[in-house]
MARTORVO-120228 format. One record per atom (N, C-alpha, C): x negated, y negated, z; residue in one letter. Coordinates in pm, whole numbers, always signed. Layout:
<rs>
X,Y,Z,a $
...
</rs>
This chain:
<rs>
-996,+634,+3088,m $
-961,+608,+2942,m $
-1039,+497,+2892,m $
-1082,+475,+2777,n $
-1133,+343,+2723,n $
-1021,+267,+2678,n $
-1003,+140,+2729,k $
-913,+57,+2699,k $
-880,+28,+2561,k $
-971,+62,+2457,e $
-938,+49,+2330,e $
-848,+166,+2270,e $
-855,+264,+2352,f $
-766,+374,+2301,f $
-665,+409,+2403,f $
-599,+286,+2479,q $
-498,+323,+2566,q $
-371,+333,+2504,q $
-273,+377,+2570,n $
-131,+404,+2509,n $
-82,+271,+2430,n $
-12,+311,+2314,g $
+23,+210,+2232,g $
+183,+224,+2193,g $
+224,+162,+2100,i $
+368,+162,+2068,i $
+375,+212,+1914,i $
+463,+329,+1912,l $
+479,+401,+1788,l $
+580,+310,+1691,l $
+499,+201,+1633,g $
+582,+140,+1531,g $
+710,+87,+1574,g $
+815,+97,+1482,k $
+946,+36,+1520,k $
+1023,+109,+1604,k $
+985,+234,+1641,t $
+1053,+320,+1732,t $
+1045,+269,+1880,t $
+945,+182,+1901,g $
+920,+123,+2033,g $
+888,+221,+2146,g $
+867,+350,+2091,l $
+819,+450,+2203,l $
+685,+423,+2248,l $
+644,+441,+2366,k $
+516,+426,+2423,k $
+451,+563,+2424,k $
+351,+566,+2349,v $
+271,+690,+2323,v $
+134,+691,+2349,v $
+76,+800,+2381,g $
-81,+808,+2399,g $
-135,+834,+2264,g $
-264,+801,+2232,r $
-324,+777,+2115,r $
-343,+921,+2045,r $
-362,+1028,+2130,l $
-376,+1166,+2079,l $
-258,+1253,+2092,l $
-188,+1298,+1970,g $
-88,+1354,+1988,g $
-123,+1522,+1982,g $
-22,+1602,+2044,l $
-60,+1730,+2061,l $
+26,+1838,+1980,l $
-46,+1917,+1884,a $
+14,+1990,+1824,a $
+19,+2150,+1874,a $
+137,+2229,+1842,a $
+163,+2346,+1904,a $
+89,+2470,+1843,a $
+33,+2461,+1738,s $
+28,+2590,+1645,s $
-116,+2655,+1656,s $
-182,+2623,+1743,y $
-334,+2656,+1735,y $
-377,+2757,+1852,y $
-280,+2779,+1962,g $
-305,+2876,+2054,g $
-338,+2814,+2204,g $
-345,+2673,+2216,a $
-416,+2636,+2346,a $
-299,+2680,+2446,a $
-328,+2712,+2591,p $
-227,+2757,+2672,p $
-148,+2636,+2715,p $
-39,+2653,+2800,a $
+48,+2550,+2846,a $
-19,+2457,+2930,a $
-119,+2529,+3023,e $
-201,+2441,+3116,e $
-285,+2333,+3042,e $
-316,+2354,+2909,a $
-407,+2260,+2837,a $
-335,+2127,+2811,a $
-196,+2162,+2767,f $
-91,+2072,+2720,f $
-58,+1977,+2845,f $
-42,+2061,+2957,e $
-6,+1989,+3061,e $
-119,+1886,+3138,e $
-225,+1936,+3128,e $
-330,+1858,+3151,e $
-360,+1735,+3080,e $
-325,+1751,+2954,a $
-343,+1635,+2846,a $
-225,+1538,+2882,a $
-122,+1587,+2913,f $
-11,+1503,+2942,f $
-35,+1410,+3066,f $
-105,+1491,+3179,e $
-140,+1396,+3291,e $
-245,+1298,+3251,e $
-312,+1314,+3149,y $
-402,+1222,+3101,y $
-341,+1116,+3006,y $
-234,+1122,+2982,g $
-163,+1019,+2907,g $
-113,+1050,+2778,g $
-137,+1163,+2707,c $
-121,+1227,+2594,c $
+38,+1282,+2614,c $
+133,+1206,+2548,n $
+285,+1247,+2559,n $
+367,+1279,+2427,n $
+275,+1279,+2343,y $
+341,+1311,+2192,y $
+322,+1451,+2159,y $
+426,+1538,+2187,f $
+439,+1672,+2184,f $
+502,+1707,+2051,f $
+435,+1762,+1953,y $
+477,+1795,+1843,y $
+501,+1963,+1801,y $
+624,+1989,+1780,s $
+670,+2131,+1753,s $
+688,+2167,+1618,s $
+589,+2229,+1561,g $
+613,+2237,+1423,g $
+657,+2401,+1392,g $
+601,+2466,+1302,s $
+668,+2622,+1268,s $
+559,+2715,+1286,s $
+440,+2681,+1352,g $
+346,+2771,+1388,g $
+377,+2880,+1476,g $
+301,+3007,+1491,r $
+345,+3108,+1569,r $
+291,+3107,+1708,r $
+224,+3005,+1755,h $
+169,+2999,+1880,h $
+264,+2877,+1964,h $
+375,+2859,+1911,r $
+458,+2738,+1979,r $
+501,+2793,+2118,r $
+505,+2909,+2163,s $
+559,+2927,+2300,s $
+492,+2874,+2410,s $
+341,+2840,+2400,e $
+293,+2791,+2517,e $
+317,+2642,+2526,e $
+321,+2567,+2412,m $
+374,+2424,+2424,m $
+513,+2424,+2481,m $
+603,+2498,+2424,k $
+742,+2514,+2475,k $
+739,+2533,+2625,k $
+661,+2633,+2682,k $
+643,+2637,+2834,k $
+605,+2500,+2889,k $
+502,+2434,+2829,a $
+456,+2326,+2898,a $
+571,+2184,+2902,a $
+639,+2187,+2770,i $
+754,+2111,+2761,i $
+861,+2121,+2891,i $
+892,+2267,+2899,r $
+990,+2293,+2997,r $
+948,+2244,+3158,r $
+820,+2284,+3158,n $
+760,+2248,+3298,n $
+750,+2105,+3307,n $
+710,+2025,+3214,i $
+699,+1887,+3247,i $
+861,+1818,+3255,i $
+975,+1875,+3177,c $
+1086,+1833,+3204,c $
+1156,+1881,+3325,c $
+1121,+1984,+3377,s $
+1180,+2033,+3512,s $
+1123,+1952,+3632,s $
+1007,+1876,+3613,r $
+957,+1803,+3696,r $
+1006,+1679,+3699,r $
+1117,+1646,+3615,g $
+1198,+1500,+3630,g $
+1112,+1415,+3531,g $
+1030,+1453,+3432,q $
+952,+1364,+3369,q $
+1000,+1361,+3211,q $
+1135,+1394,+3186,r $
+1165,+1390,+3045,r $
+1153,+1261,+2971,r $
+1174,+1161,+3054,d $
+1179,+1017,+3001,d $
+1024,+978,+2964,d $
+925,+1053,+3009,k $
+781,+1032,+2981,k $
+706,+1102,+2852,k $
+804,+1194,+2823,i $
+750,+1285,+2703,i $
+804,+1239,+2581,i $
+755,+1244,+2469,v $
+797,+1219,+2329,v $
+794,+1364,+2259,v $
+913,+1424,+2215,i $
+907,+1528,+2168,i $
+955,+1518,+2004,i $
+877,+1571,+1924,a $
+888,+1556,+1799,a $
+903,+1701,+1726,a $
+1025,+1732,+1667,v $
+1039,+1874,+1605,v $
+1039,+1859,+1467,v $
+959,+1936,+1403,q $
+962,+1950,+1247,q $
+1018,+2051,+1193,q $
+1082,+2048,+1080,t $
+1145,+2143,+1005,t $
+1104,+2157,+857,t $
+1071,+2248,+800,y $
+1033,+2239,+648,y $
+1162,+2272,+561,y $
+1268,+2302,+630,a $
+1393,+2355,+548,a $
+1429,+2255,+445,a $
+1478,+2282,+334,r $
+1532,+2190,+231,r $
+1677,+2177,+222,r $
+1751,+2279,+296,l $
+1890,+2279,+300,l $
+1928,+2229,+414,l $
+2045,+2143,+425,g $
+2090,+2059,+543,g $
+2132,+2165,+660,g $
+2208,+2262,+597,i $
+2261,+2361,+701,i $
+2156,+2433,+759,i $
+2056,+2460,+707,l $
+1926,+2540,+759,l $
+1850,+2447,+852,l $
+1824,+2317,+796,t $
+1752,+2228,+883,t $
+1822,+2217,+1025,t $
+1975,+2198,+1014,e $
+2060,+2191,+1135,e $
+2035,+2320,+1215,e $
+2046,+2422,+1155,s $
+2035,+2558,+1244,s $
+1896,+2569,+1310,s $
+1796,+2551,+1235,l $
+1670,+2552,+1282,l $
+1626,+2461,+1409,l $
+1678,+2318,+1372,f $
+1660,+2227,+1455,f $
+1728,+2255,+1619,f $
+1859,+2297,+1595,r $
+1946,+2350,+1718,r $
+1871,+2451,+1792,r $
+1826,+2545,+1707,k $
+1744,+2652,+1770,k $
+1630,+2622,+1865,k $
+1568,+2523,+1812,t $
+1434,+2464,+1883,t $
+1493,+2396,+1995,t $
+1585,+2328,+1992,l $
+1625,+2248,+2118,l $
+1670,+2348,+2226,l $
+1738,+2462,+2191,r $
+1773,+2553,+2274,r $
+1660,+2617,+2340,r $
+1573,+2644,+2270,s $
+1451,+2727,+2325,s $
+1357,+2625,+2420,s $
+1392,+2507,+2410,l $
+1325,+2401,+2490,l $
+1419,+2360,+2615,l $
+1530,+2417,+2610,n $
+1622,+2363,+2721,n $
+1650,+2220,+2714,n $
+1643,+2176,+2582,l $
+1694,+2016,+2581,l $
+1813,+2001,+2499,l $
+1872,+1862,+2544,d $
+2005,+1828,+2478,d $
+1969,+1748,+2357,d $
+1839,+1698,+2353,y $
+1798,+1620,+2233,y $
+1639,+1615,+2214,y $
+1594,+1593,+2090,a $
+1461,+1567,+2074,a $
+1441,+1408,+2040,a $
+1338,+1349,+2072,d $
+1297,+1209,+2039,d $
+1296,+1188,+1885,d $
+1238,+1287,+1811,i $
+1207,+1271,+1684,i $
+1242,+1400,+1603,i $
+1288,+1382,+1485,l $
+1327,+1502,+1393,l $
+1230,+1461,+1263,l $
+1135,+1541,+1231,i $
+1048,+1532,+1114,i $
+1088,+1627,+1008,i $
+1117,+1544,+905,l $
+1120,+1655,+780,l $
+1000,+1677,+718,l $
+969,+1798,+705,g $
+823,+1836,+681,g $
+798,+1861,+530,g $
+670,+1809,+509,w $
+600,+1835,+369,w $
+687,+1801,+265,w $
+740,+1680,+246,h $
+818,+1622,+136,h $
+733,+1543,+66,h $
+700,+1570,-87,n $
+628,+1500,-185,n $
+715,+1417,-255,n $
+831,+1422,-262,k $
+930,+1323,-322,k $
+1031,+1303,-221,k $
+1139,+1197,-258,r $
+1225,+1155,-143,r $
+1317,+1280,-118,r $
+1346,+1303,-2,p $
+1445,+1423,+23,p $
+1583,+1410,-35,p $
+1662,+1511,-65,t $
+1766,+1501,-135,t $
+1883,+1422,-31,t $
+1996,+1365,-104,e $
+2075,+1288,-12,e $
+2164,+1390,+59,e $
+2169,+1513,+1,m $
+2260,+1599,+95,m $
+2204,+1608,+227,m $
+2066,+1647,+213,l $
+1971,+1678,+343,l $
+1962,+1552,+446,l $
+1939,+1434,+382,i $
+1949,+1327,+455,i $
+2095,+1297,+534,i $
+2203,+1311,+452,e $
+2346,+1306,+511,e $
+2346,+1398,+642,e $
+2299,+1511,+624,r $
+2323,+1619,+724,r $
+2260,+1570,+857,r $
+2111,+1554,+829,v $
+2028,+1498,+940,v $
+2083,+1369,+1018,v $
+2133,+1275,+947,l $
+2185,+1147,+1008,l $
+2308,+1194,+1095,l $
+2394,+1290,+1053,k $
+2493,+1338,+1129,k $
+2454,+1388,+1270,k $
+2340,+1448,+1259,l $
+2294,+1503,+1383,l $
+2246,+1381,+1482,l $
+2185,+1287,+1403,k $
+2153,+1179,+1480,k $
+2266,+1100,+1561,k $
+2366,+1084,+1475,e $
+2512,+1029,+1520,e $
+2545,+1111,+1642,e $
+2504,+1238,+1648,k $
+2569,+1317,+1759,k $
+2477,+1302,+1877,k $
+2359,+1238,+1877,g $
+2265,+1202,+1968,g $
+2171,+1334,+1988,g $
+2143,+1403,+1872,l $
+2065,+1529,+1889,l $
+1932,+1479,+1870,l $
+1900,+1380,+1823,f $
+1763,+1307,+1811,f $
+1775,+1165,+1788,f $
+1659,+1069,+1806,h $
+1671,+963,+1808,h $
+1595,+870,+1691,h $
+1509,+927,+1641,f $
+1425,+858,+1524,f $
+1391,+978,+1442,f $
+1387,+920,+1307,l $
+1363,+1019,+1187,l $
+1236,+983,+1127,l $
+1148,+1092,+1118,g $
+1016,+1094,+1058,g $
+1026,+1197,+930,g $
+901,+1178,+878,m $
+878,+1257,+723,m $
+720,+1282,+722,m $
+686,+1394,+695,s $
+540,+1410,+638,s $
+543,+1459,+510,s $
+424,+1440,+441,g $
+389,+1491,+314,g $
+259,+1439,+267,g $
+234,+1488,+151,h $
+95,+1450,+73,h $
+85,+1369,-18,h $
+204,+1299,-71,n $
+216,+1190,-164,n $
+214,+1058,-85,n $
+76,+1019,-94,r $
+62,+882,-3,r $
+140,+764,-52,r $
+172,+747,-199,n $
+240,+663,-253,n $
+397,+652,-230,n $
+429,+770,-169,l $
+579,+778,-157,l $
+609,+701,-18,l $
+522,+703,+81,f $
+559,+643,+211,f $
+585,+506,+201,f $
+519,+416,+118,p $
+557,+275,+115,p $
+707,+273,+39,p $
+725,+356,-59,q $
+847,+336,-130,q $
+972,+364,-25,q $
+951,+477,+57,l $
+1052,+519,+147,l $
+1056,+409,+261,l $
+976,+342,+299,a $
+980,+246,+397,a $
+1053,+119,+357,a $
+1054,+103,+241,e $
+1139,-15,+190,e $
+1285,+2,+201,e $
+1325,+140,+205,k $
+1469,+177,+234,k $
+1508,+181,+378,k $
+1399,+168,+477,d $
+1430,+149,+618,d $
+1496,+249,+666,d $
+1479,+382,+597,l $
+1548,+511,+640,l $
+1482,+571,+758,l $
+1341,+583,+728,f $
+1259,+659,+816,f $
+1187,+557,+923,f $
+1167,+620,+1049,d $
+1106,+540,+1132,d $
+963,+569,+1160,d $
+914,+665,+1120,l $
+779,+714,+1127,l $
+739,+800,+1014,l $
+606,+811,+998,f $
+559,+893,+882,f $
+434,+975,+949,f $
+438,+1098,+911,h $
+319,+1192,+945,h $
+216,+1179,+806,h $
+103,+1109,+822,i $
+30,+1086,+687,i $
-112,+1172,+722,i $
-162,+1257,+612,r $
-294,+1319,+626,r $
-387,+1202,+623,r $
-489,+1212,+719,y $
-602,+1107,+704,y $
-715,+1158,+794,y $
-833,+1150,+724,n $
-953,+1176,+785,n $
-1065,+1148,+709,n $
-1183,+1163,+751,a $
-1314,+1106,+696,a $
-1322,+1155,+543,a $
-1273,+1263,+506,a $
-1273,+1332,+380,a $
-1154,+1301,+294,a $
-1037,+1245,+363,h $
-935,+1227,+299,h $
-892,+1074,+336,h $
-931,+981,+262,r $
-934,+846,+312,r $
-834,+757,+225,r $
-759,+840,+112,g $
-672,+779,+29,g $
-569,+683,+81,g $
-524,+710,+207,a $
-412,+621,+254,a $
-471,+489,+289,a $
-580,+472,+313,e $
-650,+327,+332,e $
-612,+237,+230,e $
-590,+277,+114,k $
-557,+202,-9,k $
-415,+225,-64,k $
-363,+342,-61,e $
-219,+405,-103,e $
-104,+383,-6,e $
-133,+386,+130,s $
-22,+373,+218,s $
-34,+272,+323,s $
-144,+265,+401,f $
-157,+163,+514,f $
-130,+23,+460,f $
-186,-27,+364,p $
-168,-174,+345,p $
-22,-195,+318,p $
+62,-100,+287,y $
+205,-132,+262,y $
+297,-117,+391,y $
+238,-51,+488,l $
+318,-20,+578,l $
+292,-120,+725,l $
+312,-242,+695,t $
+284,-338,+801,t $
+403,-423,+834,t $
+381,-534,+911,g $
+504,-623,+963,g $
+551,-570,+1095,g $
+648,-656,+1126,e $
+709,-631,+1273,e $
+783,-522,+1274,e $
+839,-471,+1154,n $
+940,-357,+1156,n $
+882,-253,+1083,n $
+746,-228,+1086,r $
+670,-132,+1027,r $
+685,+3,+1098,r $
+681,+117,+1011,p $
+707,+271,+1086,p $
+581,+298,+1157,p $
+607,+378,+1246,g $
+505,+446,+1325,g $
+423,+542,+1234,g $
+299,+534,+1241,i $
+193,+610,+1168,i $
+134,+729,+1256,i $
+144,+852,+1226,v $
+107,+958,+1289,v $
-6,+1035,+1199,v $
-126,+1039,+1218,s $
-215,+1109,+1136,s $
-258,+1258,+1180,s $
-269,+1332,+1061,y $
-297,+1499,+1107,y $
-408,+1529,+1022,y $
-452,+1650,+1057,t $
-572,+1709,+993,t $
-686,+1621,+1009,t $
-726,+1585,+1133,a $
-839,+1493,+1145,a $
-976,+1557,+1124,a $
-974,+1694,+1157,t $
-1091,+1760,+1128,t $
-1124,+1814,+969,t $
-1006,+1797,+898,r $
-1030,+1835,+765,r $
-1006,+1993,+770,r $
-917,+2058,+853,w $
-902,+2195,+864,w $
-1040,+2254,+917,w $
-1122,+2191,+1005,g $
-1248,+2236,+1054,g $
-1368,+2218,+981,g $
-1348,+2180,+836,h $
-1457,+2152,+758,h $
-1559,+2042,+793,h $
-1522,+1946,+867,l $
-1606,+1839,+919,l $
-1682,+1872,+1045,l $
-1646,+2001,+1113,l $
-1698,+2048,+1207,l $
-1813,+2176,+1165,l $
-1819,+2203,+1036,n $
-1888,+2310,+1007,n $
-2021,+2283,+946,n $
-2117,+2320,+1041,p $
-2258,+2282,+994,p $
-2324,+2340,+844,p $
-2229,+2431,+797,k $
-2267,+2475,+656,k $
-2220,+2376,+554,k $
-2138,+2274,+593,k $
-2060,+2190,+502,k $
-2120,+2039,+498,k $
-2232,+2051,+578,m $
-2292,+1910,+603,m $
-2387,+1876,+490,m $
-2387,+1733,+475,p $
-2511,+1696,+370,p $
-2652,+1732,+433,p $
-2749,+1738,+347,i $
-2881,+1784,+394,i $
-2934,+1686,+496,i $
-2959,+1736,+613,g $
-3024,+1657,+710,g $
-2921,+1605,+808,g $
-2798,+1625,+796,e $
-2694,+1594,+899,e $
-2636,+1705,+981,e $
-2629,+1671,+1105,s $
-2579,+1762,+1193,s $
-2412,+1762,+1180,s $
-2352,+1867,+1217,a $
-2189,+1874,+1217,a $
-2136,+1779,+1326,a $
-2016,+1720,+1283,l $
-1948,+1639,+1370,l $
-1880,+1722,+1499,l $
-1846,+1662,+1579,k $
-1769,+1726,+1691,k $
-1623,+1677,+1648,k $
-1521,+1741,+1727,s $
-1387,+1715,+1704,s $
-1372,+1563,+1750,s $
-1431,+1539,+1870,s $
-1383,+1400,+1910,s $
-1450,+1287,+1826,s $
-1552,+1324,+1752,d $
-1591,+1219,+1649,d $
-1488,+1213,+1534,d $
-1431,+1314,+1501,c $
-1330,+1312,+1410,c $
-1188,+1223,+1463,c $
-1162,+1254,+1583,y $
-1032,+1183,+1624,y $
-1080,+1021,+1647,y $
-1213,+1011,+1694,r $
-1249,+862,+1700,r $
-1245,+784,+1573,r $
-1278,+859,+1467,f $
-1281,+802,+1337,f $
-1156,+764,+1308,f $
-1047,+849,+1309,v $
-918,+818,+1265,v $
-845,+713,+1360,v $
-874,+698,+1496,l $
-817,+619,+1568,l $
-882,+492,+1578,l $
-1010,+471,+1525,s $
-1062,+360,+1494,s $
-1005,+249,+1372,s $
-900,+333,+1304,n $
-823,+253,+1206,n $
-707,+183,+1280,n $
-709,+59,+1281,p $
-582,-14,+1354,p $
-460,+35,+1299,p $
-431,+113,+1182,m $
-311,+134,+1142,m $
-246,+255,+1204,m $
-334,+336,+1265,v $
-288,+475,+1310,v $
-257,+464,+1460,v $
-125,+487,+1472,d $
-73,+486,+1618,d $
-115,+603,+1703,d $
-107,+738,+1628,i $
-143,+873,+1679,i $
-218,+949,+1599,i $
-323,+1012,+1648,c $
-398,+1089,+1579,c $
-362,+1235,+1653,c $
-322,+1327,+1554,m $
-295,+1477,+1607,m $
-405,+1542,+1635,m $
-416,+1630,+1750,c $
-505,+1731,+1768,c $
-441,+1869,+1788,c $
-521,+1963,+1747,g $
-464,+2107,+1773,g $
-550,+2199,+1815,g $
-557,+2190,+1977,p $
-663,+2273,+2042,p $
-634,+2418,+2037,p $
-727,+2496,+2039,r $
-722,+2653,+2062,r $
-735,+2703,+2200,r $
-800,+2611,+2279,d $
-805,+2659,+2419,d $
-841,+2534,+2514,d $
-847,+2552,+2644,m $
-877,+2454,+2743,m $
-990,+2358,+2685,m $
-1095,+2430,+2663,s $
-1225,+2363,+2609,s $
-1198,+2277,+2501,s $
-1143,+2322,+2401,q $
-1110,+2228,+2283,q $
-1024,+2110,+2320,q $
-925,+2132,+2415,m $
-835,+2008,+2452,m $
-924,+1922,+2527,m $
-1018,+1967,+2633,r $
-1094,+1871,+2696,r $
-1180,+1790,+2595,r $
-1235,+1857,+2499,e $
-1329,+1804,+2417,e $
-1272,+1684,+2328,e $
-1137,+1707,+2286,a $
-1047,+1605,+2220,a $
-1034,+1488,+2313,a $
-996,+1522,+2440,l $
-999,+1397,+2539,l $
-1103,+1319,+2558,l $
-1221,+1367,+2535,t $
-1340,+1276,+2547,t $
-1325,+1169,+2428,t $
-1245,+1184,+2334,a $
-1249,+1064,+2224,a $
-1171,+939,+2306,a $
-1080,+985,+2389,l $
-1022,+858,+2444,l $
-1120,+790,+2555,l $
-1196,+858,+2597,e $
-1302,+817,+2695,e $
-1387,+724,+2615,e $
-1446,+770,+2514,l $
-1553,+700,+2424,l $
-1510,+571,+2342,l $
-1377,+580,+2315,g $
-1318,+469,+2217,g $
-1384,+444,+2100,g $
-1368,+327,+2034,r $
-1384,+308,+1902,r $
-1543,+341,+1862,r $
-1562,+395,+1721,l $
-1688,+411,+1691,l $
-1771,+267,+1656,l $
-1899,+280,+1674,e $
-1979,+171,+1629,e $
-1994,+186,+1484,e $
-2040,+74,+1423,i $
-2047,+53,+1271,i $
-2133,+168,+1218,i $
-2242,+197,+1279,e $
-2348,+294,+1231,e $
-2286,+425,+1217,e $
-2201,+468,+1313,d $
-2152,+589,+1342,d $
-2030,+608,+1252,d $
-1946,+495,+1220,m $
-1845,+507,+1098,m $
-1910,+513,+979,m $
-2033,+474,+947,e $
-2089,+479,+817,e $
-2131,+641,+785,e $
-2208,+674,+897,r $
-2249,+824,+900,r $
-2131,+898,+875,r $
-2010,+903,+929,i $
-1913,+982,+932,i $
-1828,+985,+795,i $
-1834,+854,+740,k $
-1792,+835,+595,k $
-1875,+918,+497,k $
-1993,+889,+515,k $
-2108,+963,+436,k $
-2078,+1123,+429,k $
-2048,+1184,+561,i $
-2043,+1326,+567,i $
-1896,+1349,+504,i $
-1794,+1251,+532,g $
-1669,+1272,+467,g $
-1660,+1279,+324,g $
-1738,+1195,+267,e $
-1734,+1196,+117,e $
-1809,+1315,+53,e $
-1915,+1367,+137,h $
-1969,+1486,+94,h $
-1890,+1608,+104,h $
-1812,+1636,+210,v $
-1716,+1732,+217,v $
-1601,+1716,+120,v $
-1560,+1589,+89,h $
-1456,+1602,-10,h $
-1505,+1633,-152,h $
-1625,+1594,-179,s $
-1680,+1641,-323,s $
-1723,+1776,-316,s $
-1751,+1851,-223,t $
-1805,+1986,-228,t $
-1733,+2091,-193,t $
-1609,+2070,-103,s $
-1518,+2175,-36,s $
-1417,+2211,-114,s $
-1363,+2130,-199,g $
-1240,+2159,-278,g $
-1107,+2156,-179,g $
-978,+2214,-219,g $
-870,+2217,-148,g $
-797,+2104,-187,g $
-706,+2053,-85,f $
-612,+1950,-124,f $
-664,+1815,-92,f $
-640,+1758,-213,f $
-670,+1591,-205,f $
-555,+1519,-258,f $
</rs>
């Protein structure tokens, strides 16, 4: 592993984490997640996708080997009602044979979560069912506002070469000794940055490892999520950790490609 991308600390959580996070929803087998874990990737994100069974199997296998203290398990729920959030969260813990998760993430909030929801999840925290609270969303200006309240320990923020708004609207305001952890997602822009048909004239498509290196070259990002579909994609992602930060000319090339994809592909911005 390149020393530039060695394990770091996830903001004020104090958790030691690998720089590549692992998402469950894309179909990779349990063996791929376990191989990545042995390589130092210990941030396991369980969302709401239909392929979660293989990651759950990997988590159970890792914990059964007495390594629960080395894995960081983040469970996300998109529920808006406190009672439903609690029900889904407890169900996920049971399916993983766990007494607690390291992180509970309130998913896709573009405005402050309701007080009733926050009160409910904080009661779960008081009971020891999770240790740190996170939130994901697409309103980049909201994260600094919530950070001032000191309620959330980390944020999942969309960031890639085609979506660079966080560089101005989020990252500069999430600094300091007590800063929240920052986890980026959608590094490949839903695969568009890998698609030869979406490239500027004369440019070859990026590799997924290029996209992960671009994200991780930003010093504000603690973890870049990857979502492999198979073992081959998992191993390609891991090469990002071997190669380390991008050179200046490579950064400029990827920015150029990102700007082209941003302007021609449409979708969420």
